[in-house]
C-alpha positions in Angstrom: -7.3 7.3 32.2 -6.8 3.6 31.7 -5.8 1.9 34.9 -3.3 -0.4 33.2 -1.2 2.3 31.5 0.4 5.6 32.5 -1.1 7.0 29.2 -4.1 6.0 27.3 -3.2 3.5 24.6 -3.4 4.7 21.0 -6.5 4.0 18.9 -6.0 1.0 16.7 -6.1 2.1 13.0 -8.7 0.1 11.0 -10.4 -0.2 7.6 -14.0 -1.0 6.6 -14.7 -4.5 5.3 -17.2 -5.2 2.5 -20.4 -6.8 3.9 -19.3 -6.4 7.5 -20.1 -4.0 10.3 -16.8 -5.0 12.0 -13.6 -3.4 10.8 -10.1 -4.8 9.8 -7.6 -3.7 12.5 -4.3 -2.7 10.9 -1.1 -3.9 12.5 1.9 -3.2 10.2 2.2 -1.8 6.7 4.8 -3.4 4.4 5.4 -1.9 0.9 7.1 -3.7 -2.0 9.5 -1.4 -4.0 9.6 -1.3 -7.8 7.4 -4.4 -8.4 6.2 -3.4 -11.9 8.8 -3.4 -14.7 7.8 -0.1 -16.3 7.8 1.7 -12.9 11.2 0.3 -12.2 12.4 1.8 -15.5 10.8 5.2 -14.9 12.6 5.3 -11.6 15.9 4.6 -13.4 16.3 0.9 -12.4 16.7 -2.4 -14.2 13.5 -4.4 -13.8 15.1 -7.9 -14.0 13.7 -10.1 -11.3 16.0 -9.5 -8.4 14.9 -10.3 -4.9 12.1 -8.0 -3.8 12.8 -5.2 -1.2 10.5 -3.7 1.3 10.0 -0.6 3.3 7.4 0.2 6.0 4.9 2.8 7.0 3.4 3.2 10.5 -0.2 1.8 10.9 -1.4 5.3 11.8 -0.5 6.6 8.4 -3.7 5.1 7.1 -6.3 7.5 5.6 -9.6 5.6 5.4 -11.6 5.7 2.1 -13.4 8.9 1.4 -11.4 11.0 3.9 -9.2 13.8 2.9 -5.4 13.6 2.9 -3.5 16.7 4.2 -0.7 17.8 1.9 2.4 17.0 4.1 4.9 19.6 5.4 8.5 20.1 4.2 7.8 18.9 0.7 7.0 20.5 -2.7 6.9 17.2 -4.6 4.4 14.7 -3.3 3.7 11.8 -5.6 0.9 9.2 -5.9 1.5 5.5 -6.3 -1.6 3.3 -6.8 -1.3 -0.3 -5.4 -3.3 -3.4 -4.7 -3.3 -4.0 -0.9 -3.1 -7.5 0.5 -4.6 -7.9 4.0 -3.1 -10.7 6.1 -5.5 -12.7 8.2 -3.4 -15.6 9.5 0.1 -15.5 11.0 3.1 -17.4 9.6 6.8 -17.4 9.0 8.8 -19.1 6.2 5.5 -19.6 4.3 5.8 -21.7 1.2 4.6 -19.9 -1.9 2.1 -22.7 -2.7 0.3 -22.1 0.6 0.8 -18.3 0.9 -2.7 -17.4 -0.2 -4.1 -19.3 2.8 -2.8 -16.4 4.9 -4.7 -13.7 3.1 -7.9 -12.3 4.5 -8.8 -10.0 1.7 -7.7 -7.3 -0.7 -8.1 -3.5 -1.1 -6.8 -0.5 -3.0 -4.2 1.8 -1.5 -2.0 4.8 -2.3 1.7 4.8 -1.3 2.0 8.6 -1.1 5.6 9.8 -1.3 7.5 13.0 -0.5 9.7 12.4 -3.6 12.0 15.3 -2.9 12.8 14.0 0.6 13.1 10.5 -0.7 15.6 11.7 -3.4 17.7 13.5 -0.8 17.8 10.3 1.4 18.9 8.2 -1.6 21.7 10.5 -2.5 23.0 10.4 1.1 22.5 6.7 1.5 20.0 7.2 4.3 16.7 5.4 5.0 13.5 6.5 3.1 11.4 7.1 6.2 11.0 10.8 5.8 9.9 10.3 2.2 7.6 7.3 2.7 6.4 7.0 6.3 5.0 10.4 7.0 1.5 11.2 8.5 -1.4 10.2 6.2 1.0 8.6 3.7 -1.2 5.5 3.2 -4.8 6.2 2.0 -6.5 2.9 1.8 -9.9 1.7 0.8 -12.4 -1.0 1.9 -11.0 -4.5 2.4 -12.9 -7.2 0.4 -12.6 -10.7 1.9 -11.3 -13.4 -0.4 -14.7 -15.2 0.0 -16.1 -12.4 -2.1 -13.3 -11.5 -4.5 -11.1 -14.6 -4.7 -7.4 -13.9 -5.2 -6.9 -11.3 -7.9 -4.0 -12.2 -10.2 -4.9 -10.2 -13.3 -7.1 -7.3 -14.1 -6.8 -3.5 -14.4 -5.2 -1.4 -11.8 -5.8 2.3 -12.4 -5.5 5.8 -10.9 -7.5 8.8 -12.0 -6.6 12.3 -10.8 -9.4 14.8 -11.3 -11.0 12.3 -13.7 -8.0 11.9 -16.0 -6.1 8.5 -16.1 -2.6 8.9 -14.7 -1.6 5.3 -13.9 -2.8 2.1 -15.6 -1.5 -1.4 -15.6 -2.5 -5.0 -15.0 -2.0 -7.2 -12.0 -0.4 -9.8 -14.2 2.5 -7.4 -14.8 3.8 -7.8 -11.2 7.4 -8.9 -11.1 6.8 -10.7 -7.9 3.3 -12.1 -7.7 1.3 -12.1 -4.4 2.2 -15.7 -3.3 5.9 -15.2 -4.0 5.9 -11.8 -2.3 4.2 -13.2 0.9 6.6 -16.2 0.9 9.7 -14.0 0.6 8.5 -11.4 3.1 7.7 -14.1 5.6 11.4 -15.1 5.6 12.2 -11.6 6.9 9.3 -11.1 9.3 6.7 -13.3 11.0 3.5 -12.1 9.3 0.7 -11.4 11.7 -3.1 -10.9 11.3 -3.7 -7.2 10.5 -0.6 -6.7 8.4 -1.0 -5.0 5.1 1.2 -5.5 2.0 1.2 -2.7 -0.6 2.1 -4.8 -3.6 3.7 -2.3 -5.9 2.7 0.4 -8.4 2.6 0.5 -12.2 4.2 3.3 -14.3 3.0 6.8 -14.4 3.7 8.1 -10.9 3.5 11.9 -10.6 2.8 14.9 -8.3 -0.3 16.0 -6.6 -1.5 19.4 -5.6 -4.1 20.7 -3.1 -7.6 20.2 -4.4 -6.8 17.1 -6.4 -9.3 14.2 -6.3 -7.7 10.8 -6.5 -9.7 7.7 -7.5 -7.9 4.4 -7.4 -9.4 1.1 -8.7 -8.5 -2.6 -9.1 -10.9 -4.8 -11.0 -13.3 -6.6 -8.5 -12.4 -4.4 -5.5 -13.9 -1.3 -4.0 -12.7 2.0 -5.5 -10.7 4.3 -3.3 -11.4 8.0 -3.1 -9.4 10.7 -1.4 -8.9 14.5 -1.9 -5.7 16.4 -1.2 -6.3 19.3 1.1 
């Protein structure tokens, strides 16, 4: 038992880092909703450039690269959403867009897994999306590559394969709100802190998974993410 706490503090979720034995400690997970036009349309929304909106996942929803994701309870319609992940390395509030990238430590590939049926019920009742988005193991995420190795990706393929078949495919240059603008806007709502992750949005083609499916997510220049639904 730790002498400073009445219970042992929780383990800090973390991700591997390319070229490092040390890991990236995860603080908070922010997700950008409907940030690709075609995905906005497939979800029944107008993709015109309105202010971005965000939802959150707990840091312990991370599933590190190569580990299995357990199909969640109370859902029969769990969907994949492939995203580029932005790893924040420097704190800041009200960050100007032209200096926003100075706050980025690196980039990775993630999956915003969604209990679509529970999300749909919440939308109909005007309730928060937490049960549909923030469940256990809802954020598989791959290795973080530092900007010193990958730069700041602003174009290039983003793709998801399920059992070897392409299910989602887009280009980072199709983001409605690019990464600097996203960071700048988010930092007016929250003081960003080292360890925060931003899931930057998903292209069109979201769909359901079943037990046994192998998901492979990729973004040009970053480490491919692998996870199996069990």
